[in-house]
C-alpha positions in Angstrom: -5.1 0.8 24.4 -2.0 2.9 23.7 -1.7 6.4 25.2 0.7 8.8 23.3 2.9 11.1 25.3 3.2 14.7 24.0 6.7 16.1 23.3 8.0 19.6 22.8 10.0 18.7 19.8 11.3 15.6 18.1 14.9 15.2 16.9 15.7 11.7 15.6 17.2 9.6 12.8 15.2 6.4 12.2 14.9 3.6 9.7 11.7 1.9 8.7 11.0 -1.7 7.6 11.1 -2.6 3.9 8.3 -1.4 1.6 5.2 -3.5 1.8 4.3 -2.7 -1.8 7.7 -3.6 -3.1 8.0 -6.8 -1.0 4.7 -8.1 -2.3 5.5 -7.4 -6.0 9.0 -8.8 -5.7 7.6 -12.0 -4.0 5.3 -12.6 -6.9 8.1 -12.1 -9.5 10.5 -14.2 -7.6 7.9 -17.0 -7.0 7.1 -17.2 -10.7 10.7 -16.9 -11.8 13.2 -19.4 -13.0 15.7 -20.3 -10.3 16.3 -18.9 -6.8 16.0 -15.3 -5.9 17.2 -13.4 -2.8 15.1 -10.5 -1.4 17.2 -8.2 0.7 15.4 -6.1 3.4 11.9 -7.3 2.8 9.0 -6.4 5.1 8.1 -9.1 7.6 4.5 -8.3 8.6 1.1 -9.8 8.8 0.3 -8.9 5.2 3.5 -10.3 3.7 3.2 -13.4 5.9 -0.2 -14.1 4.3 1.4 -13.7 0.8 4.3 -16.1 1.7 1.9 -18.7 3.1 -0.3 -18.5 0.0 2.7 -19.0 -2.3 3.8 -21.9 -0.2 0.3 -23.5 -0.7 1.0 -23.2 -4.4 4.3 -25.1 -4.1 6.7 -22.1 -3.9 9.4 -22.4 -1.2 10.1 -19.2 0.7 12.9 -19.3 3.3 12.3 -16.2 5.5 15.5 -15.1 7.3 15.9 -12.1 9.5 17.4 -9.7 6.9 16.7 -11.5 3.7 14.4 -14.1 2.1 15.2 -16.8 -0.4 12.5 -17.6 -2.9 12.8 -20.8 -4.9 10.9 -19.9 -8.1 8.4 -22.2 -9.7 9.0 -21.1 -13.3 5.2 -20.4 -13.4 4.2 -24.0 -12.7 2.0 -24.0 -9.6 0.6 -26.7 -7.4 -3.1 -26.8 -6.6 -3.6 -26.0 -2.9 -5.1 -28.6 -0.6 -7.4 -26.1 1.0 -8.6 -22.5 0.5 -6.1 -19.6 0.4 -6.9 -17.3 3.3 -5.5 -13.8 3.0 -7.0 -11.9 6.0 -7.6 -8.3 5.0 -4.6 -8.1 2.7 -6.1 -6.4 -0.4 -2.9 -6.3 -2.4 -2.3 -10.0 -2.0 -5.9 -10.9 -2.7 -5.8 -9.1 -6.0 -2.3 -10.2 -6.9 -2.8 -13.9 -6.0 -6.2 -14.1 -7.8 -4.3 -13.6 -11.0 -1.4 -15.9 -9.9 -3.9 -18.6 -9.1 -5.2 -18.3 -12.7 -1.9 -19.7 -13.9 -2.5 -23.0 -12.1 -4.2 -26.2 -13.2 -7.1 -27.0 -10.9 -9.5 -25.5 -8.3 -8.3 -22.5 -6.2 -10.4 -20.8 -3.6 -9.4 -17.4 -2.2 -11.1 -15.9 0.9 -10.4 -13.4 3.6 -11.8 -11.6 6.7 -15.2 -10.1 6.7 -13.9 -6.7 5.5 -12.2 -8.4 2.6 -15.5 -9.8 1.6 -16.8 -6.2 1.2 -13.8 -5.1 -1.0 -14.6 -5.2 -4.7 -12.7 -7.3 -7.1 -15.2 -7.6 -10.0 -13.2 -5.4 -12.5 -10.2 -7.8 -12.1 -12.4 -10.8 -12.5 -13.8 -9.3 -15.8 -10.3 -8.7 -17.2 -9.2 -12.2 -16.3 -12.3 -13.6 -18.0 -11.1 -11.8 -21.1 -8.0 -14.0 -20.9 -10.1 -17.1 -20.6 -10.1 -17.5 -16.8 -13.1 -19.3 -15.2 -13.6 -17.3 -12.1 -16.6 -16.6 -9.9 -17.6 -14.7 -6.8 -19.1 -17.3 -4.5 -21.7 -14.9 -3.1 -22.3 -13.1 -6.4 -21.2 -9.8 -4.8 -18.1 -9.1 -7.0 -16.1 -9.6 -3.8 -14.3 -12.6 -2.2 -14.6 -15.4 -1.6 -13.6 -16.4 -5.1 -13.4 -19.7 -6.9 -11.0 -20.1 -9.8 -11.1 -23.2 -12.0 -7.6 -22.6 -13.3 -6.2 -23.6 -16.7 -3.8 -20.8 -17.4 -4.2 -17.6 -19.3 -5.0 -17.5 -23.0 -3.4 -14.1 -23.5 -4.3 -11.9 -26.4 -6.5 -8.8 -25.7 -8.5 -8.0 -22.6 -9.9 -4.9 -21.0 -9.9 -3.8 -17.4 -13.2 -1.9 -17.1 -12.0 0.7 -14.6 -8.7 1.8 -13.1 -9.8 3.0 -9.7 -7.7 0.5 -7.9 -4.2 0.2 -9.3 -3.9 -3.2 -7.7 -6.2 -4.7 -10.4 -3.8 -3.4 -13.1 -0.7 -4.5 -11.3 -2.1 -7.9 -10.7 -2.8 -8.4 -14.4 0.6 -7.1 -15.5 2.5 -9.4 -13.1 1.1 -12.6 -14.6 0.6 -11.5 -18.2 4.1 -12.7 -19.4 3.0 -16.3 -18.6 0.0 -16.3 -21.0 -0.2 -18.8 -23.8 0.3 -16.0 -26.3 1.5 -12.4 -26.1 -1.1 -10.3 -24.1 -2.5 -6.8 -24.5 -4.4 -4.9 -21.9 -6.6 -1.8 -22.2 -7.9 0.2 -19.2 -11.2 2.1 -19.4 -11.2 5.4 -17.5 -8.5 7.2 -15.5 -5.9 5.1 -13.7 -5.5 6.2 -10.1 -2.4 5.6 -7.9 -0.2 5.6 -11.0 3.0 5.5 -9.0 2.0 1.9 -7.9 1.7 0.9 -11.5 5.1 2.4 -12.3 6.5 0.5 -9.3 5.1 -2.8 -10.7 6.7 -2.1 -14.1 10.0 -1.3 -12.5 10.0 -4.6 -10.5 9.0 -6.5 -13.6 11.8 -4.8 -15.6 14.4 -5.7 -12.8 13.3 -9.3 -13.0 13.7 -9.4 -16.8 10.3 -8.5 -18.3 10.0 -5.2 -20.3 6.5 -3.9 -21.0 5.4 -1.3 -23.6 2.7 1.1 -22.5 1.4 4.7 -23.0 2.0 7.6 -20.6 -1.5 7.4 -19.2 -1.1 3.7 -18.2 -4.2 2.7 -20.2 -2.7 0.6 -22.9 -0.1 -2.2 -22.4 1.6 -4.8 -24.6 3.2 -7.6 -22.6 5.6 -10.0 -24.2 5.7 -13.7 -23.3 8.6 -14.6 -20.9 9.6 -15.8 -17.5 11.1 -13.8 -14.7 14.8 -14.3 -14.1 16.2 -15.1 -10.6 18.1 -12.3 -9.0 19.1 -10.5 -5.8 16.7 -7.7 -5.2 17.1 -5.0 -2.6 13.9 -3.5 -1.1 13.6 0.2 -0.1 12.4 1.3 3.3 8.6 1.9 3.3 7.7 5.5 2.4 4.1 5.1 3.7 5.5 4.1 7.1 8.1 6.8 7.0 5.3 9.3 6.6 4.5 9.2 10.3 8.0 10.2 11.3 8.2 13.0 8.8 4.7 14.2 10.1 6.0 14.1 13.6 8.8 16.5 12.7 6.3 18.7 10.8 3.9 19.3 13.7 6.5 19.7 16.4 8.8 22.0 14.5 11.4 19.2 15.0 13.7 17.2 12.7 13.5 13.6 11.5 15.8 11.8 9.1 14.4 8.6 7.6 17.7 7.0 6.6 16.5 4.3 4.3 14.0 5.8 1.9 16.2 6.8 -1.0 16.2 9.7 -3.4 14.8 9.0 -6.0 12.3 6.5 -4.6 10.2 4.0 -6.5 7.4 4.8 -4.1 4.8 7.5 -4.8 4.2 8.0 -1.1 7.6 9.7 -0.8 5.8 12.6 -2.6 4.3 13.5 0.8 7.5 15.2 1.6 7.1 17.9 -1.1 3.6 18.5 0.2 4.9 19.1 3.7 7.5 21.5 2.2 4.6 23.4 0.7 3.1 23.7 4.2 6.3 25.3 5.4 8.7 22.5 6.3 12.3 22.3 5.1 13.6 19.2 3.3 17.1 17.9 2.6 17.9 14.7 0.7 20.8 12.5 -0.1 21.1 9.1 -1.8 20.2 7.1 1.3 17.6 9.2 3.1 15.3 12.2 3.5 15.4 14.7 6.3 12.4 16.9 7.2 12.5 19.8 9.5 9.2 21.2 10.7 8.0 24.8 10.9 6.6 26.7 13.8 3.8 27.8 11.5 2.3 25.4 9.0 0.0 26.6 6.3 -3.0 24.8 4.7 -2.8 23.6 1.1 -5.0 22.3 -1.6 -3.9 19.0 -3.2 -4.9 16.1 -5.4 -3.9 12.9 -3.7 -5.3 10.4 -6.2 -1.9 8.9 -6.6 -1.0 8.5 -2.9 -4.1 7.5 -1.0 -2.2 5.7 1.8 -0.7 8.9 3.2 -4.0 10.9 3.1 -4.6 10.2 6.9 -1.1 11.3 7.6 -1.5 14.6 5.8 -5.0 15.1 7.4 -3.5 14.9 10.8 -0.7 17.4 9.9 -3.4 19.7 8.5 -5.2 20.1 11.8 -2.0 21.7 13.1 -1.7 24.0 10.2 -3.3 27.5 9.8 -6.1 27.8 7.3 -7.9 25.3 5.0 -6.5 22.1 3.6 -8.5 20.5 0.9 -7.6 16.9 -0.2 -9.2 16.0 -3.5 -9.6 12.8 -5.7 -9.7 10.3 -2.8 -12.9 8.3 -3.2 -10.8 5.2 -3.5 -10.0 5.5 0.2 -13.5 4.1 0.8 -12.5 0.6 -0.3 -9.4 0.3 1.9 -9.1 -1.6 5.1 -12.0 0.6 6.3 -13.7 3.6 4.7 -10.6 5.6 5.4 -12.1 8.9 4.2 -15.0 8.9 6.7 -13.0 7.2 9.5 -10.2 9.8 9.4 -12.7 12.7 9.6 -14.8 11.0 12.3 -11.7 10.6 14.6 -10.4 14.2 13.9 -13.9 15.5 14.9 -13.5 13.6 18.2 -10.4 15.6 18.8 -12.3 18.9 18.2 -11.2 19.5 14.6 -13.5 21.3 12.1 -13.7 19.2 9.0 -15.9 18.7 5.9 -16.5 15.5 4.0 -17.4 15.0 0.3 -17.8 11.8 -1.7 -14.2 12.2 -3.1 -12.6 14.9 -0.9 -12.1 16.2 2.6 -11.6 19.7 4.0 -9.7 20.4 7.2 -10.0 23.8 8.8 -6.7 24.2 10.8 -6.2 26.6 13.6 -2.6 25.6 14.5 -4.0 22.9 16.8 -5.5 25.4 19.3 -9.0 23.8 19.4 -7.8 20.2 19.7 -8.1 18.0 22.8 -7.5 14.4 23.8 -9.8 11.6 22.7 -10.0 7.8 22.5 -9.3 7.0 18.8 -11.0 4.1 17.1 -8.7 2.4 14.5 -11.3 0.4 12.7 -8.7 -2.4 12.6 -6.8 -0.2 10.1 -3.1 0.1 10.6 -2.9 3.5 8.9 -5.5 5.0 11.3 -3.5 3.8 14.3 -0.2 5.2 13.1 -1.6 8.5 11.8 -3.3 9.4 15.0 -0.3 8.4 17.0 1.3 11.5 15.4 -1.5 13.7 16.7 -0.7 12.5 20.3 2.8 14.1 20.1 1.1 17.5 20.3 -2.1 16.8 22.1 -2.3 15.3 25.6 -4.8 12.5 26.2 -4.8 10.8 22.7 -5.4 7.1 23.3 -5.3 4.5 20.5 -7.7 1.6 20.7 -6.8 -1.6 18.9 -3.2 -0.5 18.5 -2.1 -4.1 17.6 -3.5 -3.6 14.1 -0.1 -2.0 13.1 1.2 -5.6 12.7 -0.4 -5.6 9.2 2.5 -3.5 7.9 4.8 -2.3 10.7 5.0 -4.8 13.6 7.4 -2.9 15.7 5.9 0.6 15.0 5.2 1.4 18.7 8.8 0.5 19.7 10.3 2.8 17.0 7.7 5.5 17.4 8.3 5.5 21.2 11.9 6.6 20.6 10.4 10.0 19.6 9.2 10.7 23.1 
């Protein structure tokens, strides 16, 4: 259990590890590419370790140094693993590597922790089946474990039946250039978390594959091709930077995150303008973003369908604001590492916050933090819960985080870096 020490005001310049989302996308492109790529500043964490180990089971050599990784690309020719691929609760890797496994020639089994066995993947399975992939959910739940009898992708047209998880779409796009013929992809319904799809397209473009699509990200034409080897630099993780910007916001302090650039490929950097709407000041340069908090924050109404990972961060800031904050379009939080919508509000209520929950929204009634008190916070083995509620402890005495080790999933030295704020 980790107890957070309150501070009067934070004033710091920090760096954060490389983006988890960019690291995992760049790993896939480099692993499927021709030749040897170098990833500069990748995130070394539990999730990316699962991804690397799975790629190694498929015959891809990944040399992980301290500041850079060398990936020896397979050219899209994969070995059949000797045993199942286990991915913990790494939702991104499970979805990405399901499609990667379809490029192989043989039997691939993909599994994870108990929570991963509850996280849906049926829409991705259906789209892959449209490209001729023999894939089944072992327990007929539409969730892992999965068995893929791989024989490559036929290409041509397929349809993703829903866009609620951008990871399904990114997974399909990443492998589509390796289909037997040029592929097209249609998505039914609204695509959520669009910045993550834009990120995938950007990584693919940098590695040499250019895709044609419409503005809504519901129709794609993907040419045949292979990724080129390259040296690829990875931005600092904006999701993980959010906790430091939030710390400045609620303490009327100042934090510079020095390695999240402007502009950023990451949609979660758009939390910063939301904090500005609440009363904070923002300054930017090419290498970082500085946020200075306000003595009085105001509640806002916002659609966060495109940046679900920073909803808990904003919710914590909102309890220190004055007035109502309404966060809409967030039903997809329910299929994260935990039901993040319910979990966030449950733990805020423990601290004395007045909140409301809907199927796809939350409402926080802020009073400047006056009604809040210490509590023992359950993390639900979810790294974002642990880090978000650590922020609350900077203002409220007696906040104790259970299961604090779950931050290893995306930010292994979080507590060390966060501890420098107090």
